[in-house]
C-alpha positions as CSV (number, residue, x, y, z in Angstrom):
1,M,96.5,103.7,96.0
2,I,98.2,101.2,93.6
3,I,99.5,99.2,96.5
4,I,95.9,98.9,97.9
5,L,94.5,97.8,94.6
6,I,97.3,95.1,94.3
7,L,96.5,93.9,97.8
8,I,92.8,93.7,97.1
9,S,93.4,91.8,93.8
10,L,95.6,89.3,95.7
11,G,92.9,88.9,98.3
12,F,94.8,90.5,101.2
13,L,92.4,93.4,101.7
14,M,88.8,92.7,100.8
15,T,85.5,94.3,101.8
16,L,82.0,92.9,102.0
17,A,81.2,94.9,98.8
18,D,83.9,92.9,96.9
19,V,82.4,89.4,97.8
20,A,80.6,87.8,94.9
21,P,77.0,86.5,95.2
22,T,76.9,83.1,97.0
23,G,80.2,84.0,98.6
24,R,81.0,83.3,102.2
25,C,83.3,85.4,104.3
26,R,84.3,86.2,107.9
27,I,84.3,89.8,109.2
28,I,87.7,91.0,110.4
29,G,86.9,94.7,110.9
30,A,83.9,97.0,110.6
31,A,83.9,100.7,110.0
32,I,87.0,101.3,112.2
33,D,87.1,105.1,111.5
34,H,83.3,105.6,111.9
35,S,82.3,104.8,115.5
36,D,78.6,105.7,115.1
37,F,78.2,103.5,112.1
38,Q,80.3,100.7,113.7
39,S,77.9,100.6,116.6
40,R,75.0,100.3,114.1
41,L,76.7,97.4,112.3
42,Y,77.5,95.7,115.6
43,A,73.8,96.0,116.6
44,L,72.9,94.3,113.4
45,G,75.2,91.4,114.1
46,L,78.1,92.4,111.8
47,Y,81.1,92.3,114.1
48,P,84.6,90.8,113.8
49,G,84.6,87.0,113.8
50,V,81.1,86.5,112.4
51,W,80.5,84.5,109.2
52,V,78.5,86.2,106.5
53,D,76.9,84.8,103.3
54,V,76.3,87.1,100.4
55,L,73.0,85.9,98.9
56,H,72.1,88.5,96.2
57,I,73.4,91.7,94.7
58,A,70.7,94.0,93.1
59,P,70.9,94.5,89.3
60,F,72.7,97.8,89.5
61,G,75.0,96.5,92.3
62,D,73.2,98.2,95.2
63,P,72.1,97.0,97.8
64,L,73.5,93.6,98.8
65,Q,71.5,91.0,100.6
66,V,73.5,89.1,103.2
67,K,72.8,86.5,105.8
68,V,74.2,86.7,109.3
69,G,73.3,83.7,111.4
70,H,69.5,83.4,110.8
71,T,69.1,87.1,109.9
72,L,68.8,88.5,106.4
73,L,70.0,92.0,105.9
74,S,70.2,94.5,103.0
75,I,73.2,96.8,103.1
76,R,74.2,99.5,100.8
77,K,77.4,98.9,98.8
78,S,78.9,102.1,100.2
79,E,78.4,100.7,103.7
80,A,79.5,97.2,102.8
81,S,82.8,98.8,101.6
82,L,83.5,99.7,105.2
83,V,83.4,96.1,106.4
84,R,86.8,94.3,106.0
85,V,86.5,90.5,105.4
86,E,88.4,87.4,104.6
87,L,87.0,84.8,102.2
88,D,86.1,81.3,103.4
89,S,88.8,78.9,102.1
């Protein structure tokens, strides 16, 4: 667990839930161990290689509003934590 936290703090493992408002990231994996949920994310346009803009995070941190292409989506923080991303450099 400590190794995972170190990797997250260094920016190696990051999820969509970790991206700050106005942040931009690219999806590298989505719900790998949850095939039903992965299918739902893919249908919404959240699949590997897609760029996502985090627009807003609700006052209590849930949900997040993201922009994928020309589409605005609201996603729960628990679901966003299943989407692995890398930040735009």
